[in-house]
N, C-alpha and C positions, 0 to 999 in steps of 0.2 A: 117309119122307124123299123129297123131290122129286129129280128127275134132276139139276137144276143144283146142288143142295146136295150130292149125292153126288160130283159131279165136283169141286166145291170141296174136299171132304174128301180126295179122292184126290190132288189137286194139292198140298194142304197137307202131306199125309203124305210125298209125294215130296220136297218142298222141305226138310222137316225131316230126312229120312234121307240125302239126297245129300250128298256131301262138298263143302266149299267149293272144293277144288282143281278139281273137275269143273265146277262151275257159275260160279264167279266169277273164275277165273284170268285170262281175257282181259279182263274188266272191270277187275280190279285192275291189270293191265298198262297198259291205256289210261289209267286214273286216274293212275298213276305217271308215265307219259309226259307227260300234261298238266301235272302238277305240276312236272316237270323243266323243261319249256319255259316255264312261267309265271314261274319263279323268276329274278329278275334278278341278274346278277353285279354285285358292287360295281365302281365305276369305278376304272380304273387310276390309280395315284398321280399320274402326270404328265398325265393327260387333261384336256381342257377341261371335261368334266362334273364331274370331281372338284374342279377349281379353282373353278368357278362355285358348287358346293354349299358349299364351305368358305368362300369369300370373301364370299358374300352373307349367309349365315345366321350363321356363327360368327365373323365378323370382329370383332376387338377394336377398339373405338374410344373416343375421349376422351368424357368425360361433363361435364355442367354442374356448376357449384359446388354447387348444391342436391342433386343426385344423388350427388355426391362425398361430401358431408357425411352423407347417409343411408346409403350403402353402405360408405364408408370406402376407396374405391379411385378412382384417377384414370382407369383404362381398364378396360372390361369389354364383353363381348358382350351383345347384346340378350337372347338366351335365358337367359343366366346372370342378367341383371338381373331378368327375370320370375320366375325360380326364387327369387331372394332376396326379392323383393317378396312373393310368395305365402307364403314361409316366415315372413316378418315378420307378415303378416296372420293366418296360422294360429296362430303362437306367441302373439300378443297378442289372439286371439279377437275379431277385428274384423269378422267376417261378421255381417250382420243375422240374428238367430235366426229371425225370421218370414219373411224372404226371403233365402235363402242366396246368391242371385245378386247381392246388394248388399253393398258394403263400407262400413262406418262408419269414416271416417278419423279418426285421432287427430292431434295437432298435428304430429308428425314426418312422418306420411304425407301430411298436407295440403300440406306444403312441396313435396313431389314431385309430387302429383297435382292441381296447379292450385288449391289452396285450397278444394276442394269438401268439404262435409260427408259426402255420400253419393256413391258411384261404383258404377256397374254393372261387373261383372267383365269384360265385353267392352270397356269403355272404357279399361281400364288401359293396354293397349299403345299406344293413341292418345295418351293423356295423357303417356306416357313419351317419345314421339317427339321433342318439343322439347328433351329433355335429351341428345340425341345430335346435336350440331351437325354439319352436313354439311361435309365438307372439300371445298373447291373445287379442281378440278384446275388446275394452272398453265396459263395461256393459252399457246398455241404462239407461239414467237418469230416475229414477222412480219418480212418482208423490209423493209429500209429503203425509204422512198419515193424514187422516182427524182428526181434533181435536174432542175429545170426550167430 
């Protein structure tokens, strides 16, 4: 056996026989400290971060008549709409068996997805966008024009 090989065997034997508390205690402490500092705390209920997250993503908004007919609701959030669309696609086996990224639309789904026969799954969110009409903010009251 060569000298380098015998050193390797000795080091391996030491690693196997030494207790983890002696060799890895500091490493485990450092790892735990990193994990604690990496973990984000949830935003406080009244904070602007919490308001932005809930208002932008999970805001319930009115839907178009076509989407209302498909889902059976007048107001819904976008994520919930996607969940229900995907549930419908899976329940009715509308994914193309040869290309699972493609959806073969039936008549009911065509009404919502722009009348297309086939739709890529990445296109669905974009095709649903027109069904969520944007509400215009009221224009600020302007001051009356000065009399001339």
